C-alpha positions as CSV (number, residue, x, y, z in Angstrom):
1,X,158.2,-211.0,33.1
2,X,156.7,-209.8,36.4
3,X,158.5,-206.5,36.2
4,X,157.6,-206.1,32.6
5,X,153.9,-206.5,33.5
6,X,154.2,-203.8,36.2
7,X,155.8,-201.5,33.8
8,X,153.2,-202.3,31.2
9,X,150.5,-201.4,33.7
10,X,152.2,-198.3,34.9
11,X,152.4,-197.1,31.2
12,X,148.8,-198.0,30.4
13,X,147.9,-196.0,33.7
14,X,150.0,-193.1,32.6
15,X,148.2,-193.2,28.9
16,X,144.8,-193.2,30.5
17,X,145.5,-190.4,32.9
18,X,146.8,-188.2,29.9
19,X,143.7,-189.1,27.7
20,X,141.5,-188.2,30.6
21,X,143.3,-184.9,31.2
22,X,143.2,-184.1,27.5
23,X,139.5,-184.8,27.2
24,X,139.0,-182.5,30.4
25,X,140.8,-179.8,28.8
26,X,139.1,-180.1,25.4
27,X,135.4,-180.2,26.8
28,X,136.3,-177.6,29.4
29,X,137.7,-175.4,26.7
30,X,134.7,-176.2,24.4
31,X,132.4,-175.2,27.2
32,X,134.2,-171.9,27.9
33,X,134.2,-171.1,24.2
34,X,130.6,-171.8,23.8
35,X,129.8,-169.8,26.9
36,X,131.8,-166.8,25.8
37,X,129.7,-166.5,22.8
38,X,126.6,-164.0,23.1
39,X,123.3,-166.0,22.9
40,X,121.2,-163.9,20.6
41,X,117.9,-165.6,21.9
42,X,118.8,-164.5,25.5
43,X,118.6,-160.9,24.4
44,X,115.0,-160.8,24.0
45,X,112.5,-158.0,24.9
46,X,112.3,-157.8,28.5
47,X,113.7,-156.3,31.7
48,X,117.4,-156.1,32.2
49,X,118.0,-157.7,35.6
50,X,120.9,-156.2,37.5
51,X,121.2,-158.6,40.4
52,X,123.8,-156.9,42.7
53,X,124.5,-159.7,45.0
54,X,127.8,-158.6,46.4
55,X,130.2,-155.7,46.4
56,X,131.0,-153.1,43.5
57,X,134.6,-153.1,43.1
58,X,137.0,-151.5,40.6
59,X,138.7,-155.1,39.8
60,X,137.2,-158.3,41.2
61,X,139.6,-160.8,42.6
62,X,139.8,-164.3,41.1
63,X,137.2,-166.7,42.6
64,X,138.7,-169.2,45.0
65,X,138.6,-172.7,43.4
66,X,137.5,-174.5,46.6
67,X,135.7,-171.8,48.6
68,X,132.0,-171.9,48.7
69,X,129.2,-170.5,50.8
70,X,129.9,-167.8,53.4
71,X,133.7,-168.7,53.4
72,X,133.9,-167.6,49.8
73,X,133.2,-164.0,50.9
74,X,130.9,-161.6,48.9
75,X,130.8,-161.6,45.1
76,X,132.7,-158.9,43.6
77,X,131.0,-156.9,40.6
78,X,133.1,-154.9,38.3
79,X,132.2,-151.2,38.2
80,X,132.8,-150.6,34.8
81,X,130.8,-153.5,33.5
82,X,127.7,-152.3,35.6
83,X,128.0,-148.8,34.2
84,X,128.6,-150.0,30.6
85,X,125.5,-152.2,30.6
86,X,123.3,-149.5,32.0
87,X,124.4,-147.2,29.5
88,X,123.8,-149.6,26.7
89,X,120.4,-150.4,28.0
90,X,119.2,-146.8,27.9
91,X,119.2,-146.9,24.1
92,X,118.5,-150.6,23.6
93,X,114.9,-151.1,22.2
94,X,115.1,-154.7,23.5
95,X,115.3,-153.5,27.1
96,X,112.0,-152.3,28.1
97,X,112.8,-151.9,31.8
98,X,115.8,-152.1,34.3
99,X,115.2,-154.3,37.3
100,X,117.6,-153.5,40.2
101,X,117.6,-156.3,42.8
102,X,119.6,-155.0,45.8
103,X,118.4,-157.7,48.2
104,X,122.1,-159.1,48.6
105,X,123.8,-156.0,47.8
106,X,126.8,-155.4,50.1
107,X,128.0,-152.0,49.2
108,X,130.8,-150.0,47.5
109,X,132.6,-146.8,47.8
110,X,130.7,-143.5,47.3
111,X,132.3,-142.6,44.0
112,X,131.6,-145.9,42.6
113,X,127.9,-145.8,43.6
114,X,127.6,-142.4,42.3
115,X,128.9,-143.4,38.9
116,X,126.2,-146.2,38.7
117,X,123.6,-144.0,40.3
118,X,124.2,-141.4,37.7
119,X,123.9,-144.0,34.8
120,X,120.5,-145.1,36.2
121,X,119.2,-141.6,36.6
122,X,120.0,-141.1,32.9
123,X,117.8,-144.2,31.9
124,X,115.1,-143.0,34.2
125,X,115.1,-139.6,32.6
126,X,114.9,-141.2,29.3
127,X,111.5,-142.5,30.2
128,X,112.5,-146.0,30.5
129,X,111.4,-147.4,34.0
130,X,113.8,-148.6,36.5
131,X,112.4,-150.6,39.3
132,X,114.4,-151.3,42.7
133,X,113.5,-154.1,45.0
134,X,115.1,-155.0,48.6
135,X,113.9,-156.3,51.9
136,X,116.0,-153.6,53.4
137,X,118.2,-151.0,52.0
138,X,121.6,-150.1,53.2
139,X,123.0,-146.4,52.7
140,X,124.8,-147.6,49.7
141,X,121.9,-149.5,48.2
142,X,119.6,-146.6,48.7
143,X,122.1,-144.3,46.9
144,X,121.4,-146.5,43.9
145,X,117.7,-147.1,44.4
146,X,117.1,-143.3,44.8
147,X,117.6,-143.2,41.1
148,X,114.8,-145.7,40.2
149,X,111.5,-144.6,39.1
150,X,109.8,-147.0,41.6
151,X,111.4,-148.1,44.9
152,X,109.9,-151.4,46.2
153,X,110.5,-152.9,49.7
154,X,109.2,-156.0,51.5
155,X,106.6,-155.0,54.1
156,X,108.6,-157.2,56.6
157,X,111.7,-155.3,56.1
158,X,112.7,-151.6,56.7
159,X,115.3,-149.2,56.1
160,X,117.5,-147.3,58.5
161,X,120.2,-144.9,57.5
162,X,123.4,-145.3,59.4
163,X,125.5,-142.6,57.8
164,X,129.4,-142.9,57.7
165,X,131.4,-143.3,61.0
166,X,131.5,-145.8,64.0
167,X,133.9,-147.2,66.2
168,X,137.3,-148.3,65.2
169,X,139.0,-151.3,67.1
170,X,142.1,-150.4,69.1
171,X,144.3,-153.2,70.3
172,X,146.8,-151.4,72.7
173,X,145.2,-153.1,75.8
174,X,145.4,-156.6,74.2
175,X,148.9,-156.1,73.1
176,X,150.0,-154.9,76.5
177,X,148.4,-157.9,78.2
178,X,150.2,-160.1,75.6
179,X,153.5,-158.4,76.3
180,X,154.1,-157.5,72.6
181,X,156.2,-154.4,72.1
182,X,155.0,-152.6,68.9
183,X,157.9,-150.3,67.5
184,X,156.4,-147.5,65.5
185,X,158.1,-145.3,63.1
186,X,156.1,-142.6,61.6
187,X,156.1,-139.1,60.1
188,X,152.7,-137.0,59.7
189,X,150.5,-136.1,62.7
190,X,147.3,-137.3,60.8
191,X,148.9,-140.7,59.9
192,X,146.6,-142.5,62.1
193,X,147.1,-146.2,60.5
194,X,149.3,-147.3,63.3
195,X,147.1,-145.8,66.1
196,X,145.1,-149.1,66.7
197,X,148.4,-150.7,67.8
198,X,149.7,-147.8,69.9
199,X,146.6,-146.4,71.6
200,X,143.4,-147.4,73.2
201,X,141.5,-144.6,71.6
202,X,141.4,-142.2,68.5
203,X,143.8,-139.3,68.8
204,X,142.5,-135.5,68.4
205,X,144.2,-135.3,65.1
206,X,142.8,-138.6,63.8
207,X,139.4,-137.5,65.0
208,X,139.5,-134.1,63.5
209,X,140.6,-135.6,60.0
210,X,137.8,-138.3,60.3
211,X,135.1,-135.8,61.2
212,X,135.9,-133.5,58.3
213,X,136.0,-136.4,55.7
214,X,132.9,-138.1,57.1
215,X,131.0,-134.8,56.9
216,X,132.0,-134.1,53.4
217,X,131.0,-137.7,52.2
218,X,127.8,-137.5,54.4
219,X,126.7,-134.2,52.8
220,X,127.5,-135.8,49.3
221,X,125.2,-138.7,50.0
222,X,122.5,-136.5,51.2
223,X,122.8,-134.1,48.1
224,X,122.7,-136.9,45.6
225,X,119.7,-138.8,47.3
226,X,117.7,-135.6,47.8
227,X,118.3,-134.5,44.2
228,X,117.2,-138.0,42.9
229,X,114.2,-138.0,45.3
230,X,113.2,-134.6,46.3
231,X,109.9,-135.6,47.9
232,X,111.5,-138.2,50.2
233,X,111.7,-137.1,53.9
234,X,115.4,-137.9,54.2
235,X,116.3,-135.2,56.6
236,X,113.6,-136.2,59.0
237,X,114.6,-139.8,58.8
238,X,118.2,-138.9,59.4
239,X,117.5,-136.5,62.4
240,X,114.8,-138.2,64.2
241,X,114.4,-141.9,63.0
242,X,113.2,-143.2,66.4
243,X,110.2,-140.7,66.6
244,X,109.0,-141.6,63.2
245,X,109.3,-145.4,63.6
246,X,107.7,-145.1,67.1
247,X,104.7,-143.1,65.4
248,X,104.1,-146.2,63.4
249,X,104.4,-148.6,66.4
250,X,107.7,-150.0,65.4
251,X,106.8,-150.8,61.7
252,X,109.8,-149.7,60.0
253,X,108.5,-150.3,56.5
254,X,105.2,-148.3,57.1
255,X,107.5,-145.4,58.4
256,X,109.6,-145.5,55.3
257,X,106.6,-145.5,53.1
258,X,105.0,-142.4,54.9
259,X,108.2,-140.6,54.6
260,X,108.5,-141.3,50.9
261,X,111.6,-143.3,51.3
262,X,110.1,-146.0,49.3
263,X,107.0,-145.8,47.0
264,X,105.6,-149.4,47.2
265,X,105.6,-152.1,49.9
266,X,105.2,-155.5,48.5
267,X,106.7,-159.0,48.7
268,X,108.8,-160.5,45.8
269,X,105.6,-161.9,44.2
270,X,103.9,-158.6,44.0
271,X,107.0,-156.7,42.6
272,X,107.3,-159.5,40.0
273,X,103.8,-159.0,38.9
274,X,104.4,-155.2,38.6
275,X,107.5,-155.9,36.4
276,X,105.2,-158.4,34.1
277,X,102.8,-155.6,33.6
278,X,105.7,-153.5,32.0
279,X,107.6,-156.1,30.1
280,X,105.2,-159.4,29.8
281,X,104.9,-162.7,31.2
282,X,107.0,-165.6,30.1
283,X,104.5,-168.1,28.4
284,X,104.3,-171.4,30.4
285,X,105.9,-170.3,33.5
286,X,104.6,-169.3,36.9
287,X,102.7,-166.3,37.6
288,X,105.1,-163.3,38.1
289,X,107.9,-164.8,35.8
290,X,108.6,-161.8,33.6
291,X,110.6,-161.6,30.4
292,X,114.1,-161.2,31.7
293,X,117.5,-160.3,30.4
294,X,120.1,-161.9,32.3
295,X,123.1,-159.7,33.4
296,X,125.7,-162.4,32.0
297,X,124.0,-162.6,28.6
298,X,123.8,-158.9,28.3
299,X,127.5,-158.5,29.4
300,X,128.6,-160.8,26.6
301,X,126.4,-159.2,24.1
302,X,128.0,-155.8,25.0
303,X,131.8,-156.3,25.1
304,X,134.3,-153.7,25.3
305,X,135.1,-151.8,22.2
306,X,138.2,-152.9,20.3
307,X,138.2,-150.4,17.3
308,X,140.8,-147.4,16.7
309,X,143.9,-146.9,18.4
310,X,144.7,-148.3,21.7
311,X,144.9,-146.4,24.9
312,X,146.4,-148.5,27.8
313,X,144.7,-148.7,31.2
314,X,146.7,-149.9,34.0
315,X,144.6,-150.8,36.8
316,X,146.0,-150.3,40.4
317,X,143.3,-151.8,42.6
318,X,143.2,-153.1,46.2
319,X,146.0,-153.3,48.5
320,X,149.4,-152.5,47.2
321,X,151.8,-155.4,48.1
322,X,155.2,-156.5,47.3
323,X,155.7,-159.4,44.8
324,X,153.2,-161.1,42.6
325,X,149.5,-161.3,42.9
326,X,146.2,-161.9,41.2
327,X,143.4,-159.4,40.3
328,X,141.9,-157.2,43.1
329,X,145.5,-156.9,44.6
330,X,147.9,-154.2,43.4
331,X,151.0,-156.6,43.4
332,X,154.1,-154.4,42.5
333,X,156.0,-156.9,40.5
334,X,152.7,-158.2,38.6
335,X,151.7,-154.5,37.6
336,X,155.1,-153.6,36.6
337,X,155.5,-156.5,34.4
338,X,151.9,-155.9,32.9
339,X,153.0,-152.3,32.2
340,X,156.2,-153.2,30.4
341,X,154.6,-156.0,28.6
342,X,152.0,-153.7,27.3
343,X,154.4,-151.2,26.2
344,X,156.2,-153.8,24.3
345,X,153.5,-155.6,22.6
346,X,150.2,-153.5,22.6
347,X,151.3,-150.5,20.4
348,X,149.9,-148.1,23.0
349,X,149.4,-144.4,22.0
350,X,148.8,-143.2,25.4
351,X,148.3,-144.4,29.0
352,X,145.5,-144.0,31.6
353,X,146.5,-145.1,35.2
354,X,143.4,-146.0,37.1
355,X,143.9,-145.9,40.7
356,X,141.5,-147.5,43.1
357,X,143.8,-148.2,46.4
358,X,144.1,-147.2,49.8
359,X,147.9,-147.7,49.6
360,X,150.2,-150.4,51.2
361,X,153.8,-151.2,50.8
362,X,156.0,-148.1,50.0
363,X,158.4,-150.2,47.9
364,X,155.5,-151.7,45.7
365,X,154.2,-148.3,45.2
366,X,157.5,-147.1,43.8
367,X,158.0,-150.2,41.7
368,X,154.7,-149.4,40.0
369,X,155.5,-145.9,39.6
370,X,158.8,-146.6,38.0
371,X,157.2,-148.9,35.4
372,X,154.7,-146.2,34.6
373,X,157.5,-143.7,34.0
374,X,158.8,-146.0,31.3
375,X,155.7,-145.0,29.1
376,X,156.8,-141.5,29.7
377,X,160.1,-142.2,28.5
378,X,158.7,-143.6,25.3
379,X,156.7,-140.5,24.8
380,X,153.4,-141.4,25.8
381,X,151.0,-139.1,27.6
382,X,150.0,-140.5,31.0
383,X,146.7,-139.6,32.7
384,X,145.7,-140.7,36.2
385,X,142.1,-141.6,37.0
386,X,141.3,-141.9,40.5
387,X,138.6,-144.2,41.4
388,X,136.7,-144.5,44.8
389,X,140.0,-144.2,46.9
390,X,143.5,-143.2,45.7
391,X,145.2,-142.6,48.9
392,X,148.8,-143.1,50.5
393,X,150.5,-145.4,48.4
394,X,147.8,-144.9,45.8
395,X,148.7,-141.2,45.6
396,X,152.4,-142.2,45.5
397,X,151.5,-144.0,42.1
398,X,149.5,-141.0,41.0
399,X,152.4,-138.8,41.1
400,X,153.4,-140.5,37.8
401,X,150.8,-138.8,35.7
402,X,150.7,-135.4,33.5
403,X,147.2,-134.7,34.9
404,X,145.1,-136.2,37.5
405,X,141.3,-136.8,37.2
406,X,138.9,-137.6,40.3
407,X,135.7,-137.6,41.4
408,X,134.2,-135.0,44.0
409,X,133.8,-137.9,46.4
410,X,137.0,-139.7,45.7
411,X,139.0,-140.5,48.9
412,X,142.6,-139.2,48.3
413,X,145.8,-137.8,50.1
414,X,146.9,-139.4,53.2
415,X,150.5,-138.5,52.0
416,X,152.4,-140.0,54.7
417,X,154.5,-143.1,55.6
418,X,155.1,-145.3,58.6
419,X,156.8,-148.5,59.7
420,X,155.8,-151.2,62.2
421,X,158.1,-153.8,63.8
422,X,156.6,-155.9,66.7
423,X,158.9,-157.6,69.2
424,X,158.2,-160.3,71.6
425,X,160.6,-160.1,74.4
426,X,158.1,-159.3,77.2
427,X,155.7,-162.0,75.8
428,X,158.5,-164.5,76.2
429,X,159.4,-163.5,79.6
430,X,155.6,-164.2,80.6
431,X,156.4,-167.9,79.9
432,X,159.9,-168.0,81.1
433,X,161.7,-167.7,77.8
434,X,164.8,-165.3,77.4
435,X,167.0,-164.4,74.6
436,X,170.8,-164.0,74.6
437,X,173.6,-164.2,72.3
438,X,176.9,-162.8,70.8
439,X,176.8,-159.6,68.6
440,X,179.6,-158.6,66.3
441,X,178.3,-155.2,65.2
442,X,175.6,-152.8,66.8
443,X,173.2,-154.2,64.1
444,X,173.8,-158.0,64.7
445,X,170.5,-159.8,64.9
446,X,168.5,-156.5,64.8
447,X,165.6,-155.9,64.7
448,X,165.6,-158.5,67.3
449,X,162.0,-159.7,67.6
450,X,163.0,-162.0,70.6
451,X,165.1,-159.4,72.5
452,X,163.9,-156.2,71.4
453,X,165.3,-153.5,69.3
454,X,168.3,-151.3,70.3
455,X,168.2,-147.4,70.4
456,X,170.6,-147.5,67.5
457,X,168.2,-149.4,65.4
458,X,165.3,-147.5,66.4
459,X,167.2,-144.0,65.5
460,X,168.3,-145.8,61.9
461,X,164.7,-147.0,61.2
462,X,163.0,-143.5,62.1
463,X,165.5,-141.9,59.8
464,X,164.7,-144.2,57.0
465,X,161.0,-143.5,57.6
466,X,161.6,-139.6,57.4
467,X,163.6,-140.1,54.5
468,X,160.9,-142.0,52.8
469,X,158.5,-139.1,53.7
470,X,160.7,-136.6,52.2
471,X,160.9,-138.7,49.0
472,X,157.0,-138.8,49.1
473,X,156.8,-135.0,49.6
474,X,159.3,-134.4,46.8
475,X,157.4,-136.6,44.3
476,X,154.4,-134.8,44.9
477,X,155.9,-131.5,44.8
478,X,157.5,-132.1,41.4
479,X,154.2,-133.9,40.0
480,X,152.0,-131.0,41.5
481,X,154.4,-128.1,40.7
482,X,154.3,-127.1,44.3
483,X,157.1,-126.3,46.8
484,X,157.9,-129.0,49.4
485,X,156.7,-126.8,52.3
486,X,153.4,-126.3,50.7
487,X,153.0,-130.2,50.1
488,X,154.2,-130.8,53.7
489,X,151.4,-128.5,54.9
490,X,148.6,-130.3,53.1
491,X,150.2,-133.8,53.7
492,X,151.1,-135.0,57.2
493,X,149.1,-138.2,56.4
494,X,145.7,-136.2,56.1
495,X,142.9,-137.7,54.1
496,X,140.9,-135.4,51.7
497,X,137.7,-135.9,49.6
498,X,138.2,-135.3,46.1
499,X,136.3,-131.7,46.1
500,X,138.8,-130.5,48.7
501,X,141.7,-132.2,47.1
502,X,141.0,-130.2,43.9
503,X,140.9,-126.8,45.8
504,X,144.3,-127.5,47.3
505,X,145.9,-128.7,44.0
506,X,146.3,-132.5,44.4
507,X,143.6,-133.1,41.7
508,X,143.5,-131.2,38.4
509,X,139.9,-132.2,37.1
510,X,136.8,-134.0,37.8
511,X,135.7,-136.8,35.6
512,X,135.3,-140.4,35.3
513,X,137.8,-143.1,33.6
514,X,136.2,-142.4,30.2
515,X,136.9,-138.7,30.7
516,X,140.6,-139.6,31.4
517,X,140.8,-141.9,28.4
518,X,139.4,-139.2,26.2
519,X,142.1,-136.6,27.5
520,X,144.9,-139.1,27.0
521,X,143.6,-139.6,23.4
522,X,143.6,-135.6,23.0
523,X,147.2,-135.4,24.5
524,X,148.3,-138.0,21.9
525,X,146.6,-136.0,19.1
526,X,144.0,-138.6,18.6
527,X,140.3,-138.4,18.2
528,X,138.8,-139.7,21.4
529,X,136.0,-141.1,19.3
530,X,138.4,-143.5,17.6
531,X,140.3,-145.1,20.3
532,X,139.6,-148.0,22.7
533,X,140.8,-148.8,26.2
534,X,143.3,-151.6,26.3
535,X,143.3,-153.0,29.9
536,X,146.8,-153.9,30.9
537,X,146.0,-156.7,33.2
538,X,146.4,-160.4,33.3
539,X,143.7,-162.6,31.8
540,X,141.6,-164.8,34.0
541,X,143.1,-168.2,34.5
542,X,141.1,-170.9,32.5
543,X,139.8,-172.5,35.6
544,X,138.8,-169.2,37.2
545,X,136.9,-168.2,34.1
546,X,135.1,-171.6,34.0
547,X,134.2,-171.3,37.5
548,X,132.8,-168.0,36.7
549,X,130.7,-169.4,33.9
550,X,129.5,-172.1,35.9
551,X,128.3,-169.7,38.6
552,X,126.4,-167.4,36.2
553,X,125.1,-170.3,34.3
554,X,122.9,-171.2,36.9
555,X,121.2,-167.7,37.4
556,X,117.8,-168.3,35.7
557,X,115.4,-165.3,35.7
558,X,112.9,-167.1,38.0
559,X,115.4,-167.9,40.7
560,X,117.8,-164.8,40.5
561,X,116.6,-163.2,43.4
562,X,118.7,-163.6,46.7
563,X,117.1,-164.1,50.1
564,X,116.8,-160.6,51.8
565,X,117.7,-159.5,55.1
566,X,115.8,-157.1,57.3
567,X,117.0,-154.1,59.0
568,X,118.4,-156.0,62.1
569,X,119.9,-158.8,60.1
570,X,121.7,-156.1,58.1
571,X,123.2,-154.5,61.2
572,X,124.1,-157.7,62.7
573,X,125.9,-158.7,59.5
574,X,127.9,-155.4,59.5
575,X,128.9,-156.0,63.1
576,X,130.2,-159.5,62.4
577,X,132.2,-158.0,59.6
578,X,134.3,-156.1,62.6
579,X,135.7,-159.4,63.8
580,X,137.1,-160.1,60.1
581,X,138.6,-156.6,60.2
582,X,140.3,-157.5,63.6
583,X,141.7,-160.6,62.3
584,X,143.0,-158.7,59.2
585,X,144.6,-156.0,61.5
586,X,146.3,-158.8,63.4
587,X,147.7,-160.3,60.3
588,X,149.1,-157.1,58.9
589,X,150.7,-156.3,62.1
590,X,152.5,-159.7,62.0
591,X,153.1,-160.2,58.3
592,X,152.5,-156.9,56.5
593,X,155.3,-154.9,54.9
594,X,157.5,-153.0,57.4
595,X,157.3,-149.9,55.6
596,X,153.9,-148.7,54.4
597,X,152.0,-145.9,52.9
598,X,148.3,-146.9,54.1
599,X,145.3,-145.0,54.8
600,X,143.2,-146.0,57.9
601,X,140.2,-143.5,57.2
602,X,139.7,-145.1,53.6
603,X,138.0,-148.0,55.2
604,X,134.4,-148.0,56.5
605,X,132.9,-146.7,53.3
606,X,132.6,-150.2,51.7
607,X,133.0,-153.9,52.6
608,X,136.7,-154.5,52.9
609,X,138.2,-157.3,50.9
610,X,138.7,-159.9,53.3
611,X,141.5,-162.6,53.2
612,X,139.9,-165.9,52.7
613,X,141.8,-167.2,55.7
614,X,140.5,-164.6,57.9
615,X,136.8,-165.2,56.8
616,X,137.3,-169.1,57.5
617,X,138.7,-168.4,61.2
618,X,135.7,-165.9,61.6
619,X,133.4,-168.8,60.6
620,X,135.0,-171.1,63.1
621,X,134.9,-168.5,66.0
622,X,131.2,-167.9,65.2
623,X,130.4,-171.5,65.2
624,X,132.5,-172.2,68.4
625,X,131.3,-169.3,70.6
626,X,128.1,-168.3,68.9
627,X,129.4,-164.7,68.1
């Protein structure tokens, strides 16, 4: 009987657990369904608040379930969502103004920020007010704010323009001290991604390429900002900021105001009162609580169109890696599966490949390219749309298209390939450990991370890299209708801005992803006005969607503003990010794909998507050593 009672209690416990799980699923699904519905009462007359706390990206990564605070990393905001909402707001009578809150803005690549800036500029030109506020503007934040009709800044803050560039970390000295032997196999004199592991400084070739790229993108930033704000003394603030700030006795905000960089100095309360004057006060709320339309509500009220024929859009965003992965990472197997499923189930009439990646695994790049070629095999026109960056492995994928669109400030090229194999024979000797054994062939146990590689293995691996480079060159030559010799001249791992890439034949036209979708429709003999984009990507997991809904549900208009940072805090935050970068570099050396097509110069223009483990380790180091 005792055994029966135990069994009965076990069955009851299992039943209760199943009932609890079912209830959680039911109420969770009900909450998600209700949250997914637009709230008509939320779209009242007022200011659309674009609270850009985080980084602008092509495809946000899934939120980490148990990552909170700084360890979760910056919020990622989807580029196409921001642009769509700004365009909708321009002609929406409910939207009386746009409020651009940049206090917590982390950044984005130049091409992405240009697209948002152009959309904001169109709203401003229509006569609808666009107001920007921050304690201190970054270069990227100011690129957006320059398109506002009013730029406000906290008088305790201040803006300093840094421009692209800065120091890159090099690990040769550390690697030598540890006794690590880094075996590098590469082709392309400008393929500089391996240099941090093999040199203590930047090579002349890499410096030449970086200077050309940075000069082009710096000129683009200058031209866009001065076009949007011709009266601002941007040149003076770039050339002699110290002189201007000293003249105001160190008051950076006052120097910004005198130079026309900002229009008004005022704290958050003063700014909110200004918005109240334009869109009205919320009855029964504290002074300065203006009628606001929240980003999340407006996003739900303006979903992607679904009418007409389907043009598939395959998004290749983030590092290209082998195997499977979630959003924000271009995992070869995952994207290939999404492509093949789309062809089988979505009744696609054409395909756009949206590339926003600095590259990564050569094998994964080819896996994605082969899947895209299946669309061509079915007779679908394929148009490539380059986002902010489409370099190295990203360009490898782009060779699958019939025509390539890019922006003038897209970072592209870096046609090259390399391999890295670290061995630890010298490290082990330092602690008295050696390696020995029996080999039955010249390749037994190779590459030997304990005993080092043999000359024969080195020759084989270098030959394999050279073969991979020839394949890369051949793919580009075939796709771009060039000779292999001409491609080799403009390849060698060199990175190009989109404007130059267009001149040398790596890009066909300038335009956005919408232009690429319209071109794909025309090539399929469809009316571009009667098609919709069918994004071939995995839908967010139920729990991830629930997390996102919970996160957005707490953003009331009265507390939607983040805590701002002054110019010095911004600088300190950027320096701390270098530590995360160093941790990521070490991880890639130890665990990354052996053969890669990746771009080094593509970093530095936007915050890198840090591995959560790297961020957590950085937090521990800061807490332990006060970094």
